[in-house]
C-alpha positions as CSV (number, residue, x, y, z in Angstrom):
1,M,33.2,-11.7,-29.2
2,L,34.1,-8.9,-27.6
3,P,36.4,-9.6,-24.5
4,R,34.9,-9.0,-21.0
5,T,36.3,-5.8,-19.7
6,P,34.7,-5.0,-15.8
7,E,34.3,-1.6,-15.1
8,P,34.2,0.2,-11.5
9,E,32.1,-2.4,-9.4
10,V,30.7,0.6,-7.6
11,M,29.1,3.7,-9.5
12,D,29.3,6.5,-5.9
13,T,29.9,10.0,-7.6
14,V,27.1,11.9,-7.6
15,D,27.6,12.6,-11.3
16,D,27.4,8.9,-11.5
17,A,24.3,8.2,-9.3
18,V,22.5,12.0,-10.8
19,D,22.8,10.5,-14.4
20,Y,21.9,7.1,-13.7
21,D,18.9,8.2,-11.9
22,Q,18.4,11.2,-14.9
23,M,18.6,8.5,-17.2
24,D,15.1,7.5,-18.9
25,H,14.6,3.9,-17.9
26,S,10.9,3.9,-17.6
27,H,10.6,1.4,-20.9
28,V,13.0,-1.3,-19.6
29,N,12.2,-0.7,-15.9
30,Q,8.4,-1.4,-16.5
31,L,9.6,-4.2,-18.3
32,F,11.6,-5.9,-16.0
33,V,8.4,-5.5,-13.2
34,D,6.0,-7.1,-15.6
35,D,7.9,-10.0,-16.9
36,F,9.2,-10.7,-12.9
37,L,5.3,-10.3,-12.2
38,E,4.6,-12.8,-14.5
39,A,7.8,-14.8,-13.1
40,L,5.8,-14.3,-9.7
41,R,2.3,-15.4,-10.5
42,E,3.9,-19.0,-11.9
43,W,6.1,-19.3,-9.2
44,A,3.1,-19.1,-6.8
45,G,1.3,-21.1,-8.7
46,G,-0.9,-18.8,-10.6
47,D,-2.2,-16.3,-8.8
48,L,0.2,-13.2,-6.4
49,N,-2.7,-13.1,-3.6
50,S,-1.9,-16.6,-2.2
51,L,1.8,-15.4,-1.4
52,S,1.9,-15.2,1.8
53,A,2.4,-11.1,3.0
54,S,5.4,-11.5,4.7
55,L,7.3,-12.7,1.5
56,Q,10.0,-11.1,1.8
57,I,11.9,-10.0,-1.1
58,V,15.3,-8.3,-1.9
59,D,16.8,-5.9,-4.8
60,L,20.4,-6.3,-5.6
61,G,21.6,-3.0,-7.0
62,T,19.1,-1.4,-6.6
63,G,21.0,2.3,-7.4
64,T,18.5,4.8,-7.4
65,A,15.2,2.1,-5.9
66,Q,13.3,2.4,-9.4
67,I,12.9,-0.7,-10.0
68,P,10.8,-1.5,-5.9
69,V,9.0,2.2,-6.5
70,R,7.6,0.7,-10.2
71,L,6.8,-2.9,-8.3
72,L,4.8,-1.5,-5.4
73,Q,3.1,0.6,-8.5
74,S,2.0,-2.4,-10.3
75,W,1.4,-4.3,-7.4
76,P,0.8,-2.8,-3.6
77,Q,0.6,-6.2,-2.1
78,C,4.3,-6.3,-2.3
79,R,6.1,-4.9,0.6
80,P,8.6,-4.6,2.5
81,I,10.9,-5.0,0.3
82,S,15.0,-4.5,1.1
83,A,16.8,-2.8,-1.7
84,C,20.6,-2.9,-1.7
85,D,24.0,-1.1,-2.7
86,L,27.1,-0.7,-2.1
87,S,26.9,2.8,-3.1
88,V,26.2,6.1,-0.8
89,E,25.2,8.1,-3.2
90,M,23.1,6.0,-5.3
91,L,21.3,5.2,-1.9
92,R,20.9,8.7,-1.2
93,L,18.6,9.4,-4.2
94,A,17.0,5.9,-3.6
95,K,15.5,7.2,0.2
96,R,14.9,10.4,-2.1
97,N,12.5,8.5,-4.6
98,I,11.0,6.3,-1.4
99,C,9.8,9.4,0.1
100,N,8.4,11.0,-3.1
101,S,6.7,8.4,-4.2
102,G,5.1,7.6,-1.0
103,F,6.3,4.5,-0.3
104,D,8.5,5.0,2.9
105,G,8.4,2.1,5.5
106,H,7.0,0.1,2.9
107,I,11.4,-0.2,0.5
108,H,13.9,-0.3,3.5
109,P,17.4,0.9,1.9
110,V,20.5,-1.8,2.6
111,F,23.6,0.0,2.5
112,C,26.2,-3.9,1.5
113,D,27.9,-5.8,-0.5
114,A,25.9,-7.5,-3.1
115,K,29.0,-10.6,-2.4
116,R,28.4,-10.4,1.5
117,L,24.3,-10.5,2.3
118,P,23.1,-9.4,5.1
119,F,20.2,-12.4,5.4
120,G,20.4,-15.4,7.0
121,D,21.5,-18.9,4.8
122,H,18.2,-19.4,3.5
123,S,16.7,-16.7,4.1
124,V,14.7,-14.7,1.9
125,D,12.1,-15.9,-0.6
126,V,12.7,-14.0,-3.4
127,I,15.9,-12.4,-5.0
128,V,15.5,-9.9,-8.2
129,S,18.1,-7.6,-9.8
130,N,18.1,-5.6,-12.6
131,S,21.6,-5.2,-14.2
132,I,23.6,-5.9,-11.3
133,V,25.8,-8.5,-12.7
134,H,28.3,-6.4,-14.9
135,H,29.5,-4.2,-12.0
136,I,30.5,-7.6,-10.4
137,P,34.5,-8.0,-11.8
138,E,33.7,-11.9,-10.2
139,P,30.1,-13.0,-10.7
140,A,30.3,-15.8,-9.5
141,A,30.4,-14.2,-6.4
142,I,27.5,-12.6,-6.3
143,F,26.1,-16.2,-7.5
144,A,27.2,-18.5,-4.7
145,E,25.7,-15.5,-2.2
146,V,22.7,-15.7,-3.9
147,A,22.4,-19.1,-3.3
148,R,23.6,-19.2,0.4
149,C,20.6,-16.8,0.9
150,L,18.0,-18.1,-1.1
151,V,15.3,-20.4,0.8
152,K,14.8,-24.3,-0.8
153,G,12.8,-23.2,-3.6
154,G,13.3,-20.1,-4.1
155,L,12.5,-17.2,-6.8
156,L,15.8,-15.6,-8.5
157,F,14.7,-13.0,-11.9
158,F,17.6,-11.3,-12.7
159,R,18.1,-9.8,-15.6
160,D,21.1,-7.2,-16.9
161,L,23.0,-6.7,-20.2
162,L,24.5,-8.9,-22.8
163,R,27.5,-8.2,-24.0
164,P,28.0,-7.8,-27.7
165,A,30.2,-9.6,-30.3
166,T,32.0,-6.7,-32.0
167,Q,32.7,-3.1,-31.2
168,N,30.5,-1.5,-34.1
169,H,27.4,-3.4,-32.4
170,V,28.3,-1.8,-28.8
171,E,28.4,1.3,-30.4
172,E,25.5,0.8,-32.3
173,L,23.5,0.5,-28.7
174,V,24.7,3.4,-27.6
175,M,23.6,5.2,-30.5
176,L,20.2,3.7,-30.0
177,Y,19.6,3.7,-26.9
178,A,22.0,7.0,-25.5
179,A,21.6,9.6,-27.9
180,N,19.8,11.6,-26.5
181,E,21.6,11.5,-22.9
182,A,24.4,13.4,-21.3
183,P,28.2,12.3,-22.3
184,H,28.7,10.7,-19.4
185,A,25.6,8.3,-19.5
186,Q,26.1,7.9,-23.3
187,T,30.5,6.3,-21.6
188,M,28.6,4.8,-18.3
189,F,26.7,2.9,-21.2
190,R,29.1,2.0,-23.3
191,E,30.9,0.5,-20.7
192,S,28.8,-1.2,-18.9
193,L,28.4,-3.0,-22.7
194,H,32.2,-4.1,-22.3
195,A,31.6,-5.3,-18.8
196,A,28.4,-7.4,-19.9
197,L,28.4,-11.1,-19.7
198,T,27.6,-13.7,-22.5
199,I,24.5,-16.3,-22.0
200,D,26.9,-19.3,-22.2
201,E,28.9,-17.3,-19.3
202,V,25.3,-16.6,-17.1
203,K,24.5,-20.3,-17.1
204,Q,27.4,-21.6,-16.3
205,L,27.7,-19.4,-13.4
206,L,24.2,-20.6,-12.2
207,A,25.5,-24.1,-12.9
208,D,28.7,-23.6,-10.9
209,A,26.7,-21.7,-7.9
210,G,24.2,-25.0,-7.3
211,L,21.6,-22.9,-8.7
212,H,19.7,-25.4,-11.1
213,G,17.0,-25.6,-12.9
214,A,17.7,-22.0,-14.3
215,K,16.3,-20.2,-17.7
216,V,18.6,-18.3,-19.2
217,H,17.5,-16.7,-22.4
218,Q,18.1,-13.0,-24.4
219,T,14.7,-11.0,-24.0
220,S,15.8,-7.7,-25.8
221,D,18.5,-7.1,-28.5
222,R,20.5,-5.9,-25.7
223,H,19.5,-7.8,-22.3
224,W,19.4,-11.5,-21.2
225,T,17.8,-12.9,-18.0
226,A,17.7,-15.9,-15.5
227,I,15.1,-17.4,-14.0
228,V,15.3,-19.8,-11.6
229,G,12.8,-21.5,-8.8
230,K,10.1,-23.6,-8.5
231,A,6.8,-22.9,-5.6
232,N,7.5,-25.8,-2.7
233,A,10.4,-27.5,-4.3
């Protein structure tokens, strides 16, 4: 197994933000939203319409807000969403994407550190994240913060990259999924794969944070997904 090599925590250059936003994430983003809504439906007892209009959803590491925008396109009743990121440049593009999508006022960009969230103890119903964990040098901090903020019985839905076992596998994935991207985008993807966690590492981090009952499994050739939460727990 390749050792983990952390990458910079914050993608805060203009090039980082622009190249990330221009990469084709459409398939993986839609799959994330579809799988999240299925988990949310199960958490709600089978009926999304039963969820309160005041349901608070937080998206950690929102980047350019592609996930919240696609979530509202798939489920317009889902609002408001707090879209959190520590990158000024990412949030600058996030605001543009939110405005262009027509969801101004329904997605709220929040400049904050995911390890020190501006939410009270046990105050957030649902916390989702698509690919923030591999950016965190010490991922235990983000799981501890999620455990602090999540209401009892709340839903956690995290998806992130899975660290390959060999350098050859890293390069295979880069060529398979980023061959047509800009060289800088390829480099970002390669570094992210090296910084990713294994399933066993994720399970241990969730347990250490007191987030018990987690379902953690490989969901593609390069992703793991973790789900924690049971309605009315």
